[in-house]
C-alpha positions in Angstrom: 4.4 -33.2 36.9 5.5 -32.8 33.3 8.9 -31.3 32.6 9.3 -29.2 29.5 12.6 -28.9 27.7 12.6 -25.2 27.1 15.7 -25.4 25.0 13.9 -27.8 22.6 10.6 -26.0 22.6 11.8 -22.4 22.1 13.2 -21.4 18.7 17.0 -21.4 18.7 18.6 -18.0 18.8 20.3 -18.5 15.5 16.9 -19.7 14.0 15.2 -16.6 15.3 17.9 -14.4 13.8 17.5 -16.2 10.5 13.8 -15.5 10.5 14.4 -11.8 11.2 16.9 -11.3 8.4 14.5 -10.4 5.6 12.8 -7.7 7.7 16.2 -6.4 8.8 17.4 -6.3 5.2 14.3 -4.5 4.1 14.6 -1.9 6.9 18.3 -1.3 6.0 17.4 -1.0 2.3 14.6 1.4 3.0 17.0 3.6 5.0 19.6 3.7 2.3 17.2 4.1 -0.6 15.6 7.1 1.0 19.0 8.6 2.1 20.9 8.0 -1.2 18.5 7.0 -3.9 18.3 3.8 -5.9 21.3 4.3 -8.2 23.7 5.4 -5.4 22.8 2.6 -3.0 25.0 -0.5 -3.2 23.9 -3.9 -2.0 27.1 -4.1 0.0 26.0 -1.1 2.1 22.6 -2.7 2.7 24.1 -5.9 3.8 26.6 -4.1 6.1 23.9 -2.0 7.7 21.8 -5.2 8.3 24.8 -7.0 9.8 25.1 -9.7 7.2 27.3 -10.5 4.2 26.4 -9.6 0.6 26.0 -13.3 -0.1 23.4 -13.6 2.6 21.4 -10.7 1.1 21.4 -12.4 -2.3 19.9 -15.5 -0.7 16.8 -13.5 0.0 16.8 -10.9 -2.8 18.6 -12.0 -6.0 19.2 -8.4 -7.2 19.0 -4.8 -6.1 15.9 -4.5 -8.2 14.2 -7.3 -6.4 15.2 -5.8 -3.1 13.7 -2.4 -4.1 10.5 -4.1 -5.2 10.2 -5.9 -1.8 10.8 -2.6 0.0 8.0 -1.0 -2.0 5.6 -3.9 -1.4 6.3 -3.9 2.3 6.1 -0.1 2.9 4.0 1.4 0.1 1.7 -1.3 -1.4 0.6 -2.7 1.9 -1.0 0.6 3.2 -2.9 1.0 -0.2 -4.2 -2.5 0.0 -5.4 -2.0 3.5 -7.1 1.3 2.7 -9.0 -0.2 -0.2 -11.0 -2.5 2.0 -11.8 0.3 4.4 -12.9 2.7 1.7 -15.3 0.2 0.3 -17.0 0.0 3.7 -17.2 3.8 4.5 -20.7 4.9 5.3 -20.5 8.7 5.5 -20.8 11.4 2.8 -18.2 11.5 0.0 -16.7 14.7 1.2 -15.9 13.1 4.6 -14.6 10.0 2.8 -12.2 12.1 0.7 -10.8 13.9 3.7 -10.5 10.7 5.7 -8.7 9.0 2.7 -6.2 11.8 2.4 -5.4 12.0 6.1 -5.1 8.3 6.3 -2.6 8.4 3.4 -0.5 10.9 5.4 -0.6 8.9 8.7 0.1 5.5 7.1 2.6 6.7 4.4 3.4 10.4 4.2 4.4 10.7 7.8 6.7 7.7 7.6 10.2 7.3 6.4 8.9 5.3 3.5 7.4 8.4 1.9 10.9 9.2 0.6 10.3 6.4 -2.0 8.0 8.9 -3.8 10.9 11.4 -4.2 13.2 8.6 -5.3 10.8 7.4 -8.0 10.1 10.8 -9.3 13.8 11.6 -9.5 15.1 8.3 -11.0 12.1 6.7 -12.9 13.4 7.8 -16.3 16.7 6.0 -15.6 15.1 2.7 -14.6 12.0 2.2 -16.8 11.4 -1.4 -15.6 11.2 -0.2 -12.0 9.0 2.7 -13.1 6.6 0.3 -14.7 6.6 -1.8 -11.6 5.8 1.2 -9.4 3.0 2.3 -11.7 1.4 -1.1 -11.7 1.6 -1.7 -8.0 1.4 1.7 -6.4 0.1 4.5 -8.8 -2.7 2.6 -10.5 -4.2 1.1 -7.3 -3.9 4.5 -5.6 -5.7 6.2 -8.5 -8.3 3.5 -8.5 -9.1 4.4 -4.9 -9.5 8.1 -5.7 -11.5 7.2 -8.8 -13.9 5.0 -6.7 -14.5 7.9 -4.2 -15.2 10.4 -6.9 -17.5 8.1 -8.8 -19.3 7.4 -5.5 -19.9 11.1 -5.1 -21.3 11.3 -8.6 -23.6 8.3 -8.1 -24.9 9.7 -4.9 -25.6 13.1 -6.4 -23.1 14.7 -4.0 -20.6 15.9 -6.6 -21.0 17.8 -9.8 -20.2 16.2 -13.2 -16.4 16.1 -13.8 -13.7 14.5 -15.8 -12.7 11.9 -13.2 -9.4 11.1 -14.9 -8.3 14.8 -14.6 -9.9 15.3 -11.2 -8.0 12.5 -9.5 -4.7 14.3 -10.4 -6.1 17.4 -8.7 -6.7 15.3 -5.6 -3.3 13.6 -5.5 -0.9 16.3 -6.7 -0.8 18.3 -3.4 0.0 15.1 -1.6 3.0 14.5 -3.8 4.0 18.1 -3.2 3.8 17.5 0.6 6.2 14.5 0.6 8.6 16.1 -1.9 8.7 19.2 0.4 9.2 16.9 3.4 12.3 15.2 1.8 13.8 18.3 0.1 13.2 21.9 1.2 11.3 21.2 4.4 14.3 20.3 6.6 16.2 23.4 5.2 13.4 25.9 5.7 12.9 28.2 8.8 10.2 27.3 11.3 8.0 30.1 10.0 7.8 28.3 6.6 7.1 24.8 7.9 3.8 23.2 6.7 1.5 21.4 9.2 0.6 18.3 7.2 -2.8 17.6 8.8 -4.0 21.2 8.4 -2.7 21.3 4.8 -4.5 18.1 3.9 -7.8 19.0 5.6 -7.8 22.4 3.9 -7.0 20.7 0.6 -9.9 18.3 1.0 -12.3 21.0 2.0 -11.4 23.1 -1.0 -11.9 20.1 -3.3 -15.3 19.3 -1.8 -16.5 22.9 -1.9 -15.5 23.1 -5.6 -17.1 19.8 -6.6 -20.1 19.8 -4.3 -23.6 20.1 -5.8 -24.9 21.9 -2.7 
């Protein structure tokens, strides 16, 4: 019979805690960025909410800007990257692809707390041009590339009428931005009769797009 030293084989509690710290800091930072915005959030608050010192935070993220970029990469960039591989393998008609893409965007991003980042960027981008450039390169441009791919696919398959894709992609994406802006602004303050069902809104938006662009 072989005896195993469980204390030696299992990660030490303090070591596990250390491994969890980056994720805990990112979670705390996401909460505060969405609640207060970028400018109003202080790193001391993030550290306190995560239960660590400011010095510990700076061991992982040298500045508030670096912390924000890590939050965006974890919560916004990752869903876009995952979706790109799935879009490339989609087998159905382009109309179904567009509706699937928009609904997946909602489930993976719009319905989550992280969607408040969109409101933050639209509100504060002009005050932080370096962060705006980062967000454009890592979020906006890849997202637009996905929509552009789907529209070009429809053209190539003869499913969609000729269009200016650079303009059409804004028509696809603008209602989604409205939806998250509403969610993080007037939505919580509006009566029940004025609430928007996100899935129904997105499905109707996709159907209107396809009917307007379809060759049939």
